[in-house]
PyMOL commands that place a pseudoatom at each C-alpha (Angstrom):
pseudoatom trace, name=CA, resn=UNK, resi=1, chain=A, elem=C, hetatm=0, pos=[153.697, 83.757, 90.267]
pseudoatom trace, name=CA, resn=UNK, resi=2, chain=A, elem=C, hetatm=0, pos=[152.007, 85.347, 93.286]
pseudoatom trace, name=CA, resn=UNK, resi=3, chain=A, elem=C, hetatm=0, pos=[150.549, 88.831, 92.959]
pseudoatom trace, name=CA, resn=UNK, resi=4, chain=A, elem=C, hetatm=0, pos=[150.371, 91.203, 95.874]
pseudoatom trace, name=CA, resn=UNK, resi=5, chain=A, elem=C, hetatm=0, pos=[146.956, 92.398, 96.867]
pseudoatom trace, name=CA, resn=UNK, resi=6, chain=A, elem=C, hetatm=0, pos=[146.825, 95.947, 98.079]
pseudoatom trace, name=CA, resn=UNK, resi=7, chain=A, elem=C, hetatm=0, pos=[143.250, 95.906, 99.433]
pseudoatom trace, name=CA, resn=UNK, resi=8, chain=A, elem=C, hetatm=0, pos=[141.793, 98.245, 96.833]
pseudoatom trace, name=CA, resn=UNK, resi=9, chain=A, elem=C, hetatm=0, pos=[138.821, 96.018, 96.151]
pseudoatom trace, name=CA, resn=UNK, resi=10, chain=A, elem=C, hetatm=0, pos=[138.067, 95.725, 99.866]
pseudoatom trace, name=CA, resn=UNK, resi=11, chain=A, elem=C, hetatm=0, pos=[138.142, 99.499, 100.242]
pseudoatom trace, name=CA, resn=UNK, resi=12, chain=A, elem=C, hetatm=0, pos=[135.838, 99.912, 97.265]
pseudoatom trace, name=CA, resn=UNK, resi=13, chain=A, elem=C, hetatm=0, pos=[133.382, 97.444, 98.762]
pseudoatom trace, name=CA, resn=UNK, resi=14, chain=A, elem=C, hetatm=0, pos=[133.451, 99.271, 102.104]
pseudoatom trace, name=CA, resn=UNK, resi=15, chain=A, elem=C, hetatm=0, pos=[132.800, 102.627, 100.443]
pseudoatom trace, name=CA, resn=UNK, resi=16, chain=A, elem=C, hetatm=0, pos=[129.874, 101.249, 98.434]
pseudoatom trace, name=CA, resn=UNK, resi=17, chain=A, elem=C, hetatm=0, pos=[128.356, 99.650, 101.565]
pseudoatom trace, name=CA, resn=UNK, resi=18, chain=A, elem=C, hetatm=0, pos=[128.635, 102.926, 103.478]
pseudoatom trace, name=CA, resn=UNK, resi=19, chain=A, elem=C, hetatm=0, pos=[127.033, 104.792, 100.574]
pseudoatom trace, name=CA, resn=UNK, resi=20, chain=A, elem=C, hetatm=0, pos=[124.151, 102.294, 100.372]
pseudoatom trace, name=CA, resn=UNK, resi=21, chain=A, elem=C, hetatm=0, pos=[123.483, 102.566, 104.123]
pseudoatom trace, name=CA, resn=UNK, resi=22, chain=A, elem=C, hetatm=0, pos=[123.513, 106.378, 103.939]
pseudoatom trace, name=CA, resn=UNK, resi=23, chain=A, elem=C, hetatm=0, pos=[120.996, 106.373, 101.069]
pseudoatom trace, name=CA, resn=UNK, resi=24, chain=A, elem=C, hetatm=0, pos=[118.658, 103.937, 102.904]
pseudoatom trace, name=CA, resn=UNK, resi=25, chain=A, elem=C, hetatm=0, pos=[118.838, 106.079, 106.062]
pseudoatom trace, name=CA, resn=UNK, resi=26, chain=A, elem=C, hetatm=0, pos=[118.233, 109.360, 104.204]
pseudoatom trace, name=CA, resn=UNK, resi=27, chain=A, elem=C, hetatm=0, pos=[115.127, 107.959, 102.492]
pseudoatom trace, name=CA, resn=UNK, resi=28, chain=A, elem=C, hetatm=0, pos=[113.745, 106.697, 105.817]
pseudoatom trace, name=CA, resn=UNK, resi=29, chain=A, elem=C, hetatm=0, pos=[114.303, 110.080, 107.482]
pseudoatom trace, name=CA, resn=UNK, resi=30, chain=A, elem=C, hetatm=0, pos=[112.551, 111.861, 104.605]
pseudoatom trace, name=CA, resn=UNK, resi=31, chain=A, elem=C, hetatm=0, pos=[109.593, 109.503, 104.965]
pseudoatom trace, name=CA, resn=UNK, resi=32, chain=A, elem=C, hetatm=0, pos=[109.456, 110.114, 108.744]
pseudoatom trace, name=CA, resn=UNK, resi=33, chain=A, elem=C, hetatm=0, pos=[109.312, 113.858, 108.091]
pseudoatom trace, name=CA, resn=UNK, resi=34, chain=A, elem=C, hetatm=0, pos=[106.601, 113.508, 105.456]
pseudoatom trace, name=CA, resn=UNK, resi=35, chain=A, elem=C, hetatm=0, pos=[104.202, 111.659, 107.786]
pseudoatom trace, name=CA, resn=UNK, resi=36, chain=A, elem=C, hetatm=0, pos=[104.825, 113.973, 110.747]
pseudoatom trace, name=CA, resn=UNK, resi=37, chain=A, elem=C, hetatm=0, pos=[106.616, 111.700, 113.195]
pseudoatom trace, name=CA, resn=UNK, resi=38, chain=A, elem=C, hetatm=0, pos=[108.174, 113.309, 116.291]
pseudoatom trace, name=CA, resn=UNK, resi=39, chain=A, elem=C, hetatm=0, pos=[111.811, 114.418, 116.317]
pseudoatom trace, name=CA, resn=UNK, resi=40, chain=A, elem=C, hetatm=0, pos=[112.895, 111.373, 118.335]
pseudoatom trace, name=CA, resn=UNK, resi=41, chain=A, elem=C, hetatm=0, pos=[111.757, 109.108, 115.472]
pseudoatom trace, name=CA, resn=UNK, resi=42, chain=A, elem=C, hetatm=0, pos=[114.522, 110.585, 113.318]
pseudoatom trace, name=CA, resn=UNK, resi=43, chain=A, elem=C, hetatm=0, pos=[117.115, 108.521, 115.217]
pseudoatom trace, name=CA, resn=UNK, resi=44, chain=A, elem=C, hetatm=0, pos=[117.083, 105.606, 112.798]
pseudoatom trace, name=CA, resn=UNK, resi=45, chain=A, elem=C, hetatm=0, pos=[119.581, 102.774, 113.189]
pseudoatom trace, name=CA, resn=UNK, resi=46, chain=A, elem=C, hetatm=0, pos=[120.827, 100.753, 110.228]
pseudoatom trace, name=CA, resn=UNK, resi=47, chain=A, elem=C, hetatm=0, pos=[122.883, 97.604, 110.735]
pseudoatom trace, name=CA, resn=UNK, resi=48, chain=A, elem=C, hetatm=0, pos=[124.134, 95.630, 107.770]
pseudoatom trace, name=CA, resn=UNK, resi=49, chain=A, elem=C, hetatm=0, pos=[125.507, 92.147, 108.212]
pseudoatom trace, name=CA, resn=UNK, resi=50, chain=A, elem=C, hetatm=0, pos=[127.024, 89.889, 105.631]
pseudoatom trace, name=CA, resn=UNK, resi=51, chain=A, elem=C, hetatm=0, pos=[123.669, 88.898, 104.130]
pseudoatom trace, name=CA, resn=UNK, resi=52, chain=A, elem=C, hetatm=0, pos=[121.069, 90.747, 106.243]
pseudoatom trace, name=CA, resn=UNK, resi=53, chain=A, elem=C, hetatm=0, pos=[120.128, 94.350, 106.854]
pseudoatom trace, name=CA, resn=UNK, resi=54, chain=A, elem=C, hetatm=0, pos=[118.201, 95.590, 109.899]
pseudoatom trace, name=CA, resn=UNK, resi=55, chain=A, elem=C, hetatm=0, pos=[116.588, 98.997, 110.341]
pseudoatom trace, name=CA, resn=UNK, resi=56, chain=A, elem=C, hetatm=0, pos=[114.968, 100.193, 113.562]
pseudoatom trace, name=CA, resn=UNK, resi=57, chain=A, elem=C, hetatm=0, pos=[114.006, 103.229, 115.603]
pseudoatom trace, name=CA, resn=UNK, resi=58, chain=A, elem=C, hetatm=0, pos=[112.680, 103.784, 119.095]
pseudoatom trace, name=CA, resn=UNK, resi=59, chain=A, elem=C, hetatm=0, pos=[110.636, 106.741, 120.315]
pseudoatom trace, name=CA, resn=UNK, resi=60, chain=A, elem=C, hetatm=0, pos=[107.705, 107.876, 122.459]
pseudoatom trace, name=CA, resn=UNK, resi=61, chain=A, elem=C, hetatm=0, pos=[104.703, 109.841, 121.240]
pseudoatom trace, name=CA, resn=UNK, resi=62, chain=A, elem=C, hetatm=0, pos=[101.763, 111.364, 123.086]
pseudoatom trace, name=CA, resn=UNK, resi=63, chain=A, elem=C, hetatm=0, pos=[98.268, 110.239, 122.168]
pseudoatom trace, name=CA, resn=UNK, resi=64, chain=A, elem=C, hetatm=0, pos=[95.616, 112.758, 123.191]
pseudoatom trace, name=CA, resn=UNK, resi=65, chain=A, elem=C, hetatm=0, pos=[92.022, 111.673, 123.635]
pseudoatom trace, name=CA, resn=UNK, resi=66, chain=A, elem=C, hetatm=0, pos=[89.245, 113.611, 125.376]
pseudoatom trace, name=CA, resn=UNK, resi=67, chain=A, elem=C, hetatm=0, pos=[90.205, 113.610, 129.052]
pseudoatom trace, name=CA, resn=UNK, resi=68, chain=A, elem=C, hetatm=0, pos=[93.258, 111.348, 128.588]
pseudoatom trace, name=CA, resn=UNK, resi=69, chain=A, elem=C, hetatm=0, pos=[96.823, 111.849, 127.437]
pseudoatom trace, name=CA, resn=UNK, resi=70, chain=A, elem=C, hetatm=0, pos=[98.947, 108.722, 127.065]
pseudoatom trace, name=CA, resn=UNK, resi=71, chain=A, elem=C, hetatm=0, pos=[102.591, 108.356, 126.232]
pseudoatom trace, name=CA, resn=UNK, resi=72, chain=A, elem=C, hetatm=0, pos=[103.074, 105.378, 123.902]
pseudoatom trace, name=CA, resn=UNK, resi=73, chain=A, elem=C, hetatm=0, pos=[106.386, 103.651, 123.214]
pseudoatom trace, name=CA, resn=UNK, resi=74, chain=A, elem=C, hetatm=0, pos=[107.010, 102.804, 119.543]
pseudoatom trace, name=CA, resn=UNK, resi=75, chain=A, elem=C, hetatm=0, pos=[109.741, 100.475, 118.340]
pseudoatom trace, name=CA, resn=UNK, resi=76, chain=A, elem=C, hetatm=0, pos=[109.338, 99.918, 114.564]
pseudoatom trace, name=CA, resn=UNK, resi=77, chain=A, elem=C, hetatm=0, pos=[111.845, 97.535, 113.044]
pseudoatom trace, name=CA, resn=UNK, resi=78, chain=A, elem=C, hetatm=0, pos=[112.413, 95.597, 109.870]
pseudoatom trace, name=CA, resn=UNK, resi=79, chain=A, elem=C, hetatm=0, pos=[115.045, 93.183, 108.646]
pseudoatom trace, name=CA, resn=UNK, resi=80, chain=A, elem=C, hetatm=0, pos=[115.596, 91.100, 105.573]
pseudoatom trace, name=CA, resn=UNK, resi=81, chain=A, elem=C, hetatm=0, pos=[118.154, 89.781, 103.120]
pseudoatom trace, name=CA, resn=UNK, resi=82, chain=A, elem=C, hetatm=0, pos=[120.368, 92.300, 101.393]
for i in range(1, 82): cmd.bond("trace and resi %d" % i, "trace and resi %d" % (i + 1))
show_as sticks, trace
zoom trace
């Protein structure tokens, strides 16, 4: 006998993946605020593949030294197995 599959388990998996990504992103944003990163650093990207997760951001910050102001490009990123 063949049972019909209605996709409930797939929907549950999708919801749990979305929830996990939201929690990871919220924790990263809270950390960025706590160490005083610029507003542009709050644009964090999270990409989850089948077995890997990647997190990255891209922003510029000004470094002020006596007589010199430099704009530095930062691109922190991390990836690993999920």
